[in-house]
C-alpha positions, 0 to 999 in steps of 0.5 A, a space after each residue: 796380228 796375234 796368232 788365234 791358236 796362241 789366244 786360244 791356248 792362253 784362254 784354255 790355260 786360264 780356264 784350267 787355272 781357274 778350275 784348279 783354284 775352284 777345286 782347291 777352294 771347294 775342298 778347303 771350304 768343305 773342310 774348314 767352312 767359310 770362316 775357317 778357310 785360308 786362301 793361302 792354303 787354297 793358292 798352294 793346293 791349286 799350284 798358284 800364288 795369292 796374287 793370281 788367285 786374287 786375279 781370278 777372284 776378288 777375295 775369299 767371299 767371292 771365291 766361296 760364292 763361285 765354289 758354292 755355284 760350281 757345286 750347286 750347278 753340278 748337283 742340279 745338272 745331275 738331278 735334272 738329267 735323271 728327272 728328264 729320262 725317257 721313262 715313267 714318272 714313277 721310275 724317274 722318281 726312283 732314279 732320283 732317289 738313287 742318284 741323291 743317295 749316291 751323290 751323298 755317298 760318293 761326293 762327300 766334299 760337295 755334300 759337306 759344302 751344301 750342308 755347311 750352307 744350309 746351316 749358315 742359311 738357317 743362322 741368316 748368315 748366307 747371302 750366296 745361296 739366294 741367287 742360286 735358288 732362282 737359277 738352280 734349285 727352284 727349277 730343279 724343285 719344280 721339275 720334281 713336283 711336276 714329275 710326281 704330279 705326272 705319276 699321280 695323275 697317271 695312277 702310277 703313284 699313290 694319290 697324295 699331296 705331290 710334295 709328300 712324294 718328294 719328301 718320301 724320296 729325299 728324306 730317308 737318304 738325308 736322315 740316314 746319313 745325318 743320324 749315322 754318328 748317333 746310330 753308330 753309338 746305339 747299334 754299335 755298327 757303323 752305318 757308313 761301312 761300305 757293306 751297310 751303305 750298300 745294303 741301305 741303298 738297296 732296301 731304300 729303293 725297294 722300300 720306295 717301290 713298295 710304298 709309292 706305287 699303286 701297283 706293288 708288283 710293278 713298283 718292285 719290278 722297277 726298283 729291281 730295274 733301277 738298281 740293276 742298271 745303276 752300279 754303286 759308285 766309288 767315292 771320288 773324294 776321301 771321307 772328310 765331311 762330318 757324315 763320315 767322322 764316325 768310328 767303325 763299330 764292333 761288327 759289319 753288315 753284309 748287303 745280302 744279310 737276312 731281314 733281322 739286319 734289315 730291321 737294324 737299318 730302318 
């Protein structure tokens, strides 16, 4: 009879091997895209041979789909955990905005993979994302809208069409990171310098506290609380995605500079 502990150990090793392959694949696809990625490099980075890689995954397309699902699941789980916290709807949206900023900043490999997939989807090249919409992204989007509607009904948040609140909390983060290369050329200051990112993170949440709440004093207080109990994370990956391929400008920005600097980051 087979030893149960031996079977369990084999299963654990298999899970660890699969996880290593997925991690290496995520990095490879993030850096080179689906077309440019090479299974040889993935296998080498994961410490396996190609035969074992194909044992776990049928081919590069299947590996890409699995890597994308892993990234999407992490993103959705992080967002849902914030959206279901025990606090007011307005505070949950502030925390969602901060979580989104921190994810772009601290997880560039994951973010790059998702951005590439958005481009492929726009060009009608993607088949992998559609199943994930129903499984991950639609429930997350519906939860965000439900939180926004709750805040509007309670009078905590301004009375606008609920999806506009979602654009308001996500849009500034997306634009800031996407526009960073151009802004670096215009203002000759690197928007992705750590001090600039720290400053932007702070003023974005403060702005949302003023803009979205019917009671601005309450919004300001919630913004301060959210920032105080959510330290800025460190990067978990080196800056390899397109957002970070920006030269360092002539000057840096301190997070505590005056409002003159704040204008440069609007």
